[in-house]
N, CA, C and O atoms as a DFTB+ gen file, in Angstrom:
196 C
 N C O
     1  1       0.931      -0.814      -0.088
     2  2      -0.103      -0.342      -0.212
     3  2       0.970       1.025      -0.197
     4  3       1.883       1.045       0.628
     5  1       0.815       1.965      -1.007
     6  2       0.912       3.323      -0.706
     7  2       1.058       4.536       0.365
     8  3       0.544       4.329       1.464
     9  1       1.638       5.651       0.177
    10  2       1.848       6.638       1.385
    11  2       0.249       7.587       0.651
    12  3      -0.771       7.930       1.248
    13  1       0.730       7.809      -1.189
    14  2      -0.150       8.143      -1.435
    15  2      -1.613       7.738      -1.672
    16  3      -1.923       6.784      -2.385
    17  1      -2.525       8.555      -1.003
    18  2      -3.965       8.470      -2.290
    19  2      -3.926       9.932      -2.781
    20  3      -3.674      11.065      -2.371
    21  1      -4.641       8.723      -4.805
    22  2      -4.978       9.638      -5.140
    23  2      -6.465       9.951      -5.776
    24  3      -6.698       9.761      -6.970
    25  1      -7.394      10.424      -4.897
    26  2      -9.343      10.481      -5.566
    27  2      -9.027      11.109      -6.788
    28  3      -8.493      12.158      -7.148
    29  1      -9.732       9.732      -7.504
    30  2      -9.826      11.502      -8.667
    31  2     -11.651       9.998      -9.797
    32  3     -12.202       8.931      -9.529
    33  1     -11.719      11.177     -11.067
    34  2     -12.855      10.938     -10.940
    35  2     -12.459      10.389     -13.621
    36  3     -11.738      10.274     -14.612
    37  1     -13.417      10.356     -13.118
    38  2     -12.939      10.099     -15.098
    39  2     -12.532      11.200     -15.806
    40  3     -11.580      11.154     -16.585
    41  1     -13.490      12.665     -15.496
    42  2     -13.201      13.461     -15.939
    43  2     -12.418      14.784     -15.302
    44  3     -12.482      15.926     -15.756
    45  1     -11.544      14.277     -13.953
    46  2     -10.933      15.321     -13.552
    47  2      -9.369      15.790     -14.045
    48  3      -8.357      15.169     -13.723
    49  1      -9.379      16.740     -14.702
    50  2      -8.232      16.638     -15.769
    51  2      -6.814      17.517     -14.203
    52  3      -5.957      18.281     -14.646
    53  1      -6.823      17.369     -13.368
    54  2      -6.560      17.713     -12.187
    55  2      -5.590      16.415     -11.318
    56  3      -4.417      16.381     -10.945
    57  1      -6.608      15.539     -11.242
    58  2      -5.893      14.341     -10.738
    59  2      -5.058      13.812     -11.998
    60  3      -4.026      13.217     -11.690
    61  1      -5.322      13.925     -13.324
    62  2      -4.338      13.137     -14.807
    63  2      -3.110      13.767     -14.137
    64  3      -2.215      12.973     -13.848
    65  1      -2.910      15.108     -13.831
    66  2      -1.989      15.673     -13.881
    67  2      -1.015      15.481     -13.257
    68  3       0.115      15.273     -13.699
    69  1      -1.576      15.565     -11.468
    70  2      -1.027      14.923     -10.691
    71  2      -0.395      13.274     -11.217
    72  3       0.813      13.041     -11.207
    73  1      -1.165      12.505     -11.543
    74  2      -1.170      11.258     -12.060
    75  2       0.135      10.852     -12.704
    76  3       1.038      10.147     -12.254
    77  1       0.022      11.427     -13.788
    78  2       1.062      11.449     -14.844
    79  2       2.161      12.073     -14.335
    80  3       2.990      11.465     -15.011
    81  1       3.055      13.095     -13.418
    82  2       4.148      13.427     -12.028
    83  2       4.614      12.844     -11.855
    84  3       5.828      12.731     -12.020
    85  1       3.164      11.506     -11.013
    86  2       3.670      10.476     -10.099
    87  2       5.129       9.408     -10.818
    88  3       6.344       9.290     -10.659
    89  1       3.750       8.671     -11.854
    90  2       4.409       8.513     -12.534
    91  2       5.524       8.421     -13.608
    92  3       6.240       7.487     -13.968
    93  1       5.420       9.729     -13.997
    94  2       7.083      10.230     -14.541
    95  2       7.940       9.695     -13.447
    96  3       8.699       8.728     -13.509
    97  1       7.610      10.762     -12.065
    98  2       8.726      10.648     -11.041
    99  2       8.717       8.769     -10.397
   100  3       9.747       8.314      -9.898
   101  1       7.813       8.156     -10.486
   102  2       8.001       6.993     -10.733
   103  2       7.824       7.170      -8.662
   104  3       8.579       6.754      -7.783
   105  1       6.864       7.743      -8.589
   106  2       5.744       7.484      -6.991
   107  2       4.707       6.213      -6.839
   108  3       3.715       6.014      -7.540
   109  1       4.978       5.752      -6.220
   110  2       3.847       5.171      -6.149
   111  2       3.057       5.533      -5.128
   112  3       3.213       6.026      -4.011
   113  1       2.010       5.097      -5.915
   114  2       0.369       5.821      -4.757
   115  2      -1.005       5.239      -5.623
   116  3      -0.874       4.735      -6.738
   117  1      -1.708       5.315      -5.266
   118  2      -2.997       4.738      -4.497
   119  2      -3.671       5.971      -5.523
   120  3      -3.443       7.173      -5.655
   121  1      -5.217       4.385      -6.572
   122  2      -5.316       5.370      -6.985
   123  2      -6.978       4.872      -7.032
   124  3      -7.354       3.861      -7.624
   125  1      -7.697       5.622      -6.427
   126  2      -9.132       5.437      -6.503
   127  2     -10.337       6.045      -6.637
   128  3     -10.903       6.715      -5.773
   129  1     -10.852       5.723      -8.100
   130  2     -11.906       5.897      -8.410
   131  2     -13.331       6.460      -8.082
   132  3     -14.067       5.574      -7.647
   133  1     -13.832       7.512      -8.159
   134  2     -14.710       7.773      -7.349
   135  2     -15.753       8.918      -9.014
   136  3     -15.398       9.866      -9.716
   137  1     -17.046       8.073      -8.931
   138  2     -17.834       8.133      -8.729
   139  2     -18.571       9.435      -8.819
   140  3     -19.269       9.512      -7.808
   141  1     -18.722      10.434      -9.532
   142  2     -18.853      12.032      -8.551
   143  2     -20.448      12.383      -8.145
   144  3     -20.801      13.243      -7.338
   145  1     -21.347      11.451      -8.950
   146  2     -22.930      10.681      -9.394
   147  2     -23.579      10.558      -7.939
   148  3     -24.620      10.824      -7.339
   149  1     -22.161       9.919      -7.721
   150  2     -23.104       8.539      -6.274
   151  2     -21.558       8.473      -5.665
   152  3     -20.723       7.628      -5.989
   153  1     -21.336       9.694      -4.587
   154  2     -20.508       9.963      -3.933
   155  2     -20.450       8.692      -2.568
   156  3     -21.469       8.378      -1.952
   157  1     -19.077       8.086      -2.279
   158  2     -18.999       6.700      -1.088
   159  2     -19.145       7.296       0.280
   160  3     -18.038       7.822       0.401
   161  1     -19.503       7.438       0.890
   162  2     -19.258       7.807       2.878
   163  2     -18.478       7.825       2.908
   164  3     -17.602       7.065       2.495
   165  1     -18.479       8.902       3.524
   166  2     -16.412       9.725       4.003
   167  2     -16.294       9.925       2.564
   168  3     -15.274      10.578       2.345
   169  1     -16.995       9.595       1.368
   170  2     -15.764      10.919       0.615
   171  2     -15.536      12.907       1.445
   172  3     -14.656      13.745       1.641
   173  1     -16.888      12.717       1.625
   174  2     -16.638      14.064       1.805
   175  2     -15.780      14.768       3.179
   176  3     -15.494      15.638       4.002
   177  1     -15.737      14.049       2.815
   178  2     -14.213      14.387       5.292
   179  2     -12.954      14.956       4.488
   180  3     -12.192      15.875       4.787
   181  1     -12.996      13.601       2.684
   182  2     -10.838      13.873       1.950
   183  2     -11.032      15.188       1.574
   184  3     -10.261      16.117       1.814
   185  1     -12.978      15.292       0.473
   186  2     -12.945      16.777      -0.182
   187  2     -14.343      17.232      -0.254
   188  3     -15.285      16.709      -0.849
   189  1     -14.310      18.194       0.390
   190  2     -15.489      19.201       0.562
   191  2     -16.397      19.709      -0.526
   192  3     -17.594      19.960      -0.670
   193  1     -15.409      19.743      -1.149
   194  2     -16.022      20.039      -2.118
   195  2     -16.723      19.555      -3.068
   196  3     -17.201      20.300      -3.924
């Protein structure tokens, strides 16, 4: 399990840029895909907006 967690939606350009940089630098991360129409319980604690 990686120390870095990236919460992303399929259409999120910001998370996509972050993933590209981490991959280019060879930094391990966990990708957590979020369905913005059906957000999982507790997600608003991570990202209130």
